[in-house]
MIMAR-433313 format. One record per residue (C-alpha): residue in one letter; residue number from 0; x, y, z. Coordinates in steps of 0.1 Angstrom, whole numbers, plus 2048, in hexadecimal, padded with zeros to 3 digits. Example, Ala and Ser with C-alpha at 12.3 -4.5 7.8 and 13.67 -1.06 7.14 Angstrom:
BEGIN
resn: A&resi: 0&x: 87B&y: 7D3&z: 84E .
resn: S&resi: 1&x: 889&y: 7F5&z: 847 .
END
This chain:
BEGIN
resn: X&resi: 0&x: 5DC&y: 865&z: 26B .
resn: X&resi: 1&x: 5F6&y: 85C&z: 251 .
resn: X&resi: 2&x: 603&y: 839&z: 249 .
resn: X&resi: 3&x: 61B&y: 82A&z: 262 .
resn: X&resi: 4&x: 631&y: 80B&z: 260 .
resn: X&resi: 5&x: 627&y: 7FF&z: 283 .
resn: X&resi: 6&x: 602&y: 7FF&z: 279 .
resn: X&resi: 7&x: 609&y: 7ED&z: 258 .
resn: X&resi: 8&x: 61E&y: 7D1&z: 268 .
resn: X&resi: 9&x: 604&y: 7C8&z: 283 .
resn: X&resi: 10&x: 5F6&y: 7AE&z: 26B .
resn: X&resi: 11&x: 607&y: 78F&z: 25F .
resn: X&resi: 12&x: 604&y: 79A&z: 23B .
resn: X&resi: 13&x: 613&y: 7BC&z: 243 .
resn: X&resi: 14&x: 631&y: 7AD&z: 255 .
resn: X&resi: 15&x: 636&y: 795&z: 237 .
resn: X&resi: 16&x: 634&y: 7B2&z: 21E .
resn: X&resi: 17&x: 64A&y: 7C8&z: 232 .
resn: X&resi: 18&x: 667&y: 7B0&z: 237 .
resn: X&resi: 19&x: 677&y: 7B3&z: 214 .
resn: X&resi: 20&x: 677&y: 7D9&z: 214 .
resn: X&resi: 21&x: 680&y: 7DE&z: 238 .
resn: X&resi: 22&x: 6A5&y: 7E7&z: 231 .
resn: X&resi: 23&x: 69B&y: 800&z: 216 .
resn: X&resi: 24&x: 682&y: 811&z: 22D .
resn: X&resi: 25&x: 69C&y: 813&z: 248 .
resn: X&resi: 26&x: 6B5&y: 823&z: 231 .
resn: X&resi: 27&x: 69B&y: 83C&z: 225 .
resn: X&resi: 28&x: 691&y: 844&z: 249 .
resn: X&resi: 29&x: 6B5&y: 84A&z: 253 .
resn: X&resi: 30&x: 6BA&y: 862&z: 236 .
resn: X&resi: 31&x: 69A&y: 875&z: 23D .
resn: X&resi: 32&x: 69E&y: 876&z: 263 .
resn: X&resi: 33&x: 6C2&y: 86D&z: 26D .
resn: X&resi: 34&x: 6BC&y: 878&z: 291 .
resn: X&resi: 35&x: 69F&y: 860&z: 296 .
resn: X&resi: 36&x: 6A6&y: 83D&z: 2A4 .
resn: X&resi: 37&x: 69B&y: 820&z: 28D .
resn: X&resi: 38&x: 683&y: 814&z: 2A8 .
resn: X&resi: 39&x: 670&y: 835&z: 2A4 .
resn: X&resi: 40&x: 65C&y: 843&z: 287 .
resn: X&resi: 41&x: 652&y: 866&z: 27C .
resn: X&resi: 42&x: 62D&y: 869&z: 273 .
resn: X&resi: 43&x: 619&y: 886&z: 266 .
resn: X&resi: 44&x: 5F8&y: 88F&z: 276 .
resn: X&resi: 45&x: 5DF&y: 8A9&z: 269 .
resn: X&resi: 46&x: 5D8&y: 8C9&z: 27B .
resn: X&resi: 47&x: 5BF&y: 8DD&z: 266 .
resn: X&resi: 48&x: 5CE&y: 8E0&z: 244 .
resn: X&resi: 49&x: 5F2&y: 8D9&z: 250 .
resn: X&resi: 50&x: 606&y: 8BA&z: 258 .
resn: X&resi: 51&x: 61A&y: 8B7&z: 277 .
resn: X&resi: 52&x: 637&y: 89F&z: 27A .
resn: X&resi: 53&x: 63A&y: 88B&z: 29B .
resn: X&resi: 54&x: 654&y: 872&z: 2A5 .
resn: X&resi: 55&x: 647&y: 854&z: 2B9 .
resn: X&resi: 56&x: 653&y: 831&z: 2C2 .
resn: X&resi: 57&x: 646&y: 81A&z: 2A7 .
resn: X&resi: 58&x: 63B&y: 7FE&z: 2BE .
resn: X&resi: 59&x: 62F&y: 813&z: 2DB .
resn: X&resi: 60&x: 609&y: 814&z: 2DC .
resn: X&resi: 61&x: 60A&y: 82F&z: 2F7 .
resn: X&resi: 62&x: 61C&y: 847&z: 2DF .
resn: X&resi: 63&x: 602&y: 840&z: 2C5 .
resn: X&resi: 64&x: 5E7&y: 846&z: 2DF .
resn: X&resi: 65&x: 5F6&y: 867&z: 2EA .
resn: X&resi: 66&x: 5F7&y: 874&z: 2C6 .
resn: X&resi: 67&x: 5D3&y: 868&z: 2BF .
resn: X&resi: 68&x: 5C6&y: 879&z: 2DE .
resn: X&resi: 69&x: 5D5&y: 89A&z: 2D5 .
resn: X&resi: 70&x: 5D0&y: 89B&z: 2AF .
resn: X&resi: 71&x: 5B3&y: 883&z: 2A8 .
resn: X&resi: 72&x: 59E&y: 887&z: 2C7 .
resn: X&resi: 73&x: 5A8&y: 8AB&z: 2CE .
resn: X&resi: 74&x: 5A8&y: 8A6&z: 2F3 .
resn: X&resi: 75&x: 5B6&y: 8C9&z: 2FA .
resn: X&resi: 76&x: 5A1&y: 8DA&z: 2DF .
resn: X&resi: 77&x: 586&y: 8F1&z: 2ED .
resn: X&resi: 78&x: 57E&y: 906&z: 2CF .
resn: X&resi: 79&x: 558&y: 903&z: 2D4 .
resn: X&resi: 80&x: 542&y: 910&z: 2EF .
resn: X&resi: 81&x: 543&y: 92E&z: 306 .
resn: X&resi: 82&x: 563&y: 923&z: 317 .
resn: X&resi: 83&x: 574&y: 91B&z: 2F7 .
resn: X&resi: 84&x: 56D&y: 93E&z: 2EA .
resn: X&resi: 85&x: 579&y: 94C&z: 30B .
resn: X&resi: 86&x: 59A&y: 939&z: 309 .
resn: X&resi: 87&x: 5A0&y: 948&z: 2E7 .
resn: X&resi: 88&x: 59A&y: 96B&z: 2F4 .
resn: X&resi: 89&x: 5B1&y: 966&z: 311 .
resn: X&resi: 90&x: 5CC&y: 95A&z: 2F9 .
resn: X&resi: 91&x: 5C7&y: 977&z: 2E2 .
resn: X&resi: 92&x: 5C7&y: 990&z: 2FE .
resn: X&resi: 93&x: 5EA&y: 984&z: 30A .
resn: X&resi: 94&x: 5F7&y: 987&z: 2E6 .
resn: X&resi: 95&x: 5E8&y: 9AA&z: 2E3 .
resn: X&resi: 96&x: 5FA&y: 9B4&z: 303 .
resn: X&resi: 97&x: 61B&y: 9AD&z: 2F2 .
resn: X&resi: 98&x: 622&y: 98D&z: 306 .
resn: X&resi: 99&x: 626&y: 969&z: 2FE .
resn: X&resi: 100&x: 60A&y: 953&z: 30A .
resn: X&resi: 101&x: 61A&y: 93A&z: 322 .
resn: X&resi: 102&x: 610&y: 915&z: 320 .
resn: X&resi: 103&x: 61F&y: 8FD&z: 33A .
resn: X&resi: 104&x: 61B&y: 8D8&z: 330 .
resn: X&resi: 105&x: 621&y: 8C2&z: 34E .
resn: X&resi: 106&x: 625&y: 89E&z: 342 .
resn: X&resi: 107&x: 62F&y: 8A7&z: 31F .
resn: X&resi: 108&x: 638&y: 882&z: 316 .
resn: X&resi: 109&x: 646&y: 881&z: 2F2 .
resn: X&resi: 110&x: 638&y: 8A3&z: 2E9 .
resn: X&resi: 111&x: 617&y: 89B&z: 2D8 .
resn: X&resi: 112&x: 605&y: 8B4&z: 2EF .
resn: X&resi: 113&x: 621&y: 8CE&z: 2EB .
resn: X&resi: 114&x: 61E&y: 8CC&z: 2C5 .
resn: X&resi: 115&x: 5F8&y: 8CF&z: 2C6 .
resn: X&resi: 116&x: 5FA&y: 8ED&z: 2DD .
resn: X&resi: 117&x: 615&y: 8FD&z: 2C6 .
resn: X&resi: 118&x: 5FF&y: 8F8&z: 2A8 .
resn: X&resi: 119&x: 5DF&y: 905&z: 2B9 .
resn: X&resi: 120&x: 5F0&y: 922&z: 2CB .
resn: X&resi: 121&x: 60E&y: 92C&z: 2B4 .
resn: X&resi: 122&x: 616&y: 94C&z: 2C7 .
resn: X&resi: 123&x: 61A&y: 939&z: 2E8 .
resn: X&resi: 124&x: 63A&y: 930&z: 2FB .
resn: X&resi: 125&x: 638&y: 90D&z: 309 .
resn: X&resi: 126&x: 649&y: 8FD&z: 326 .
resn: X&resi: 127&x: 64A&y: 8D7&z: 322 .
resn: X&resi: 128&x: 650&y: 8C4&z: 343 .
resn: X&resi: 129&x: 658&y: 89F&z: 340 .
resn: X&resi: 130&x: 66D&y: 88A&z: 358 .
resn: X&resi: 131&x: 672&y: 869&z: 345 .
resn: X&resi: 132&x: 693&y: 867&z: 331 .
resn: X&resi: 133&x: 685&y: 852&z: 315 .
resn: X&resi: 134&x: 667&y: 869&z: 310 .
resn: X&resi: 135&x: 67C&y: 888&z: 313 .
resn: X&resi: 136&x: 694&y: 87D&z: 2F8 .
resn: X&resi: 137&x: 677&y: 87B&z: 2DF .
resn: X&resi: 138&x: 667&y: 89B&z: 2ED .
resn: X&resi: 139&x: 688&y: 8AE&z: 2E6 .
resn: X&resi: 140&x: 689&y: 8A2&z: 2C2 .
resn: X&resi: 141&x: 664&y: 8AA&z: 2BD .
resn: X&resi: 142&x: 668&y: 8CD&z: 2CA .
resn: X&resi: 143&x: 687&y: 8D6&z: 2B7 .
resn: X&resi: 144&x: 685&y: 8F9&z: 2A9 .
resn: X&resi: 145&x: 665&y: 902&z: 2BC .
resn: X&resi: 146&x: 660&y: 91D&z: 2D7 .
resn: X&resi: 147&x: 660&y: 902&z: 2F3 .
resn: X&resi: 148&x: 673&y: 902&z: 313 .
resn: X&resi: 149&x: 67B&y: 8DD&z: 31C .
resn: X&resi: 150&x: 67E&y: 8D3&z: 340 .
resn: X&resi: 151&x: 688&y: 8AF&z: 348 .
resn: X&resi: 152&x: 678&y: 8AE&z: 36B .
resn: X&resi: 153&x: 659&y: 8A5&z: 37E .
resn: X&resi: 154&x: 641&y: 8BF&z: 38A .
resn: X&resi: 155&x: 636&y: 8C3&z: 3AF .
resn: X&resi: 156&x: 62D&y: 8DC&z: 3CA .
resn: X&resi: 157&x: 652&y: 8E2&z: 3D3 .
resn: X&resi: 158&x: 674&y: 8DD&z: 3C4 .
resn: X&resi: 159&x: 685&y: 8BD&z: 3CE .
resn: X&resi: 160&x: 68C&y: 899&z: 3C4 .
resn: X&resi: 161&x: 676&y: 87B&z: 3BD .
resn: X&resi: 162&x: 678&y: 85A&z: 3AB .
resn: X&resi: 163&x: 668&y: 84E&z: 38B .
resn: X&resi: 164&x: 659&y: 82D&z: 382 .
resn: X&resi: 165&x: 647&y: 81F&z: 363 .
resn: X&resi: 166&x: 633&y: 802&z: 372 .
resn: X&resi: 167&x: 622&y: 7F9&z: 351 .
resn: X&resi: 168&x: 640&y: 7FE&z: 33A .
resn: X&resi: 169&x: 62B&y: 813&z: 322 .
resn: X&resi: 170&x: 63E&y: 834&z: 325 .
resn: X&resi: 171&x: 61D&y: 846&z: 32B .
resn: X&resi: 172&x: 618&y: 83C&z: 34F .
resn: X&resi: 173&x: 638&y: 848&z: 360 .
resn: X&resi: 174&x: 630&y: 851&z: 384 .
resn: X&resi: 175&x: 645&y: 863&z: 39F .
resn: X&resi: 176&x: 649&y: 856&z: 3C2 .
resn: X&resi: 177&x: 65C&y: 85F&z: 3E2 .
resn: X&resi: 178&x: 665&y: 83B&z: 3EB .
resn: X&resi: 179&x: 686&y: 83B&z: 3D8 .
resn: X&resi: 180&x: 678&y: 823&z: 3BF .
resn: X&resi: 181&x: 685&y: 827&z: 39B .
resn: X&resi: 182&x: 698&y: 843&z: 38B .
resn: X&resi: 183&x: 6A1&y: 862&z: 39F .
resn: X&resi: 184&x: 694&y: 882&z: 38F .
resn: X&resi: 185&x: 692&y: 8A6&z: 398 .
resn: X&resi: 186&x: 670&y: 8B6&z: 3A1 .
resn: X&resi: 187&x: 66A&y: 8DA&z: 398 .
resn: X&resi: 188&x: 64E&y: 8EF&z: 3A7 .
resn: X&resi: 189&x: 637&y: 905&z: 392 .
resn: X&resi: 190&x: 643&y: 923&z: 3A6 .
resn: X&resi: 191&x: 668&y: 91C&z: 39C .
resn: X&resi: 192&x: 65E&y: 917&z: 378 .
resn: X&resi: 193&x: 64A&y: 938&z: 377 .
resn: X&resi: 194&x: 667&y: 94C&z: 384 .
resn: X&resi: 195&x: 679&y: 946&z: 363 .
resn: X&resi: 196&x: 65C&y: 954&z: 34F .
resn: X&resi: 197&x: 65A&y: 979&z: 359 .
resn: X&resi: 198&x: 637&y: 98A&z: 357 .
resn: X&resi: 199&x: 646&y: 9A5&z: 341 .
resn: X&resi: 200&x: 64A&y: 98B&z: 325 .
resn: X&resi: 201&x: 632&y: 96F&z: 32C .
resn: X&resi: 202&x: 60D&y: 96D&z: 334 .
resn: X&resi: 203&x: 602&y: 94D&z: 345 .
resn: X&resi: 204&x: 5E8&y: 93C&z: 32F .
resn: X&resi: 205&x: 5E4&y: 917&z: 333 .
resn: X&resi: 206&x: 5F1&y: 8FD&z: 34B .
resn: X&resi: 207&x: 5ED&y: 8D9&z: 33F .
resn: X&resi: 208&x: 5F1&y: 8BD&z: 359 .
resn: X&resi: 209&x: 5F4&y: 898&z: 351 .
resn: X&resi: 210&x: 60C&y: 88A&z: 36B .
resn: X&resi: 211&x: 5FE&y: 868&z: 375 .
resn: X&resi: 212&x: 5F3&y: 872&z: 398 .
resn: X&resi: 213&x: 60E&y: 88C&z: 3A0 .
resn: X&resi: 214&x: 5F3&y: 8A6&z: 39D .
resn: X&resi: 215&x: 5ED&y: 89F&z: 3C2 .
resn: X&resi: 216&x: 60E&y: 8B0&z: 3C9 .
resn: X&resi: 217&x: 60C&y: 8CB&z: 3AF .
resn: X&resi: 218&x: 5EB&y: 8D9&z: 3BB .
resn: X&resi: 219&x: 5F9&y: 8DC&z: 3DE .
resn: X&resi: 220&x: 60D&y: 8F8&z: 3D0 .
resn: X&resi: 221&x: 607&y: 91D&z: 3D8 .
resn: X&resi: 222&x: 5E5&y: 924&z: 3C9 .
resn: X&resi: 223&x: 5F1&y: 946&z: 3BC .
resn: X&resi: 224&x: 609&y: 934&z: 3A5 .
resn: X&resi: 225&x: 5EE&y: 91D&z: 398 .
resn: X&resi: 226&x: 5D4&y: 939&z: 395 .
resn: X&resi: 227&x: 5EB&y: 94C&z: 37D .
resn: X&resi: 228&x: 5DF&y: 935&z: 361 .
resn: X&resi: 229&x: 5BC&y: 93E&z: 354 .
resn: X&resi: 230&x: 5B9&y: 91A&z: 347 .
resn: X&resi: 231&x: 5C4&y: 8FA&z: 358 .
resn: X&resi: 232&x: 5BE&y: 8D9&z: 346 .
resn: X&resi: 233&x: 5C4&y: 8BA&z: 35C .
resn: X&resi: 234&x: 5BF&y: 894&z: 357 .
resn: X&resi: 235&x: 5B5&y: 886&z: 379 .
resn: X&resi: 236&x: 5C2&y: 864&z: 384 .
resn: X&resi: 237&x: 5AB&y: 859&z: 3A0 .
resn: X&resi: 238&x: 5A1&y: 83C&z: 389 .
resn: X&resi: 239&x: 5C6&y: 831&z: 38A .
resn: X&resi: 240&x: 5CC&y: 837&z: 3AF .
resn: X&resi: 241&x: 5AB&y: 832&z: 3C0 .
resn: X&resi: 242&x: 5A8&y: 83E&z: 3E4 .
resn: X&resi: 243&x: 5C7&y: 854&z: 3E2 .
resn: X&resi: 244&x: 5B6&y: 875&z: 3DC .
resn: X&resi: 245&x: 5CC&y: 87F&z: 3BE .
resn: X&resi: 246&x: 5B3&y: 898&z: 3B1 .
resn: X&resi: 247&x: 5A9&y: 8A6&z: 3D3 .
resn: X&resi: 248&x: 5C2&y: 8C3&z: 3D4 .
resn: X&resi: 249&x: 5B8&y: 8CD&z: 3B0 .
resn: X&resi: 250&x: 593&y: 8CF&z: 3B9 .
resn: X&resi: 251&x: 59B&y: 8E1&z: 3DA .
resn: X&resi: 252&x: 5B0&y: 8FB&z: 3C7 .
resn: X&resi: 253&x: 595&y: 8FE&z: 3AC .
resn: X&resi: 254&x: 578&y: 903&z: 3C5 .
resn: X&resi: 255&x: 58B&y: 91C&z: 3DA .
resn: X&resi: 256&x: 595&y: 930&z: 3BC .
resn: X&resi: 257&x: 570&y: 930&z: 3B0 .
resn: X&resi: 258&x: 579&y: 927&z: 38C .
resn: X&resi: 259&x: 563&y: 919&z: 371 .
resn: X&resi: 260&x: 563&y: 8F3&z: 36C .
resn: X&resi: 261&x: 561&y: 8E2&z: 34A .
resn: X&resi: 262&x: 565&y: 8BE&z: 33F .
resn: X&resi: 263&x: 578&y: 8B5&z: 31F .
resn: X&resi: 264&x: 57C&y: 890&z: 316 .
resn: X&resi: 265&x: 592&y: 881&z: 332 .
resn: X&resi: 266&x: 59D&y: 8A3&z: 33F .
resn: X&resi: 267&x: 58E&y: 8BB&z: 358 .
resn: X&resi: 268&x: 593&y: 8E0&z: 351 .
resn: X&resi: 269&x: 595&y: 8FC&z: 36A .
resn: X&resi: 270&x: 58F&y: 91F&z: 35B .
resn: X&resi: 271&x: 594&y: 940&z: 36D .
resn: X&resi: 272&x: 577&y: 957&z: 366 .
resn: X&resi: 273&x: 57E&y: 97A&z: 358 .
resn: X&resi: 274&x: 55E&y: 98C&z: 351 .
resn: X&resi: 275&x: 570&y: 9A5&z: 33A .
resn: X&resi: 276&x: 579&y: 989&z: 322 .
resn: X&resi: 277&x: 55A&y: 972&z: 323 .
resn: X&resi: 278&x: 549&y: 98B&z: 30C .
END
């Protein structure tokens, strides 16, 4: 990963060396990225032989972690193995049919995952769902000019209203609740979202779910809407919410649909088997 001011100034020497040139750096940053707040920074991360620019909050370790998980750890990268080859064939089959592969990113945060998906699957159309206003503002700037449909909302089994809290103040752990605690937000169902993406133009490809426990509601949705996606990648949160069965509905859906099950880092992956594409 490229040099960043926040990493450099973590040491006492770095802070001392940075102080005399701080104003010059601020002026240069404003000229290069006038739309980016001074408390944020734009870094470049490698993707193959390319560099991808990402805005993040300079002092927010959760932003740095989100970028590292996507671009350094490759948590959504399944290039190897039988199922990785299968995913590539599914993606290519949708493109060959003259449609845009549809990726729905639930819990898009500041957009690190969206940018990774865009780089990995450049012909895809991505729907990025993120309810938190501070994350969404950066997400919007990171996705400028890309084929991304931004939705400032939460995701659930039905349209409605919920409330949003960030108990740990890290901007990566926002959770929805129905106890009227925190910021009121809109909840959008997967069925509603999919009605805006007609089958004549889009082919469901990948559903990514990292919603801090709200997967319990999402996977209570109509199984037909979920099963449209050949690949579902979900981060479970039973570790965060013990005894609440947040993953139960996912596993119930997965088992009833008789899909293949794969582990990838902290994510579980549900894959719809198509014998014609397994090769």
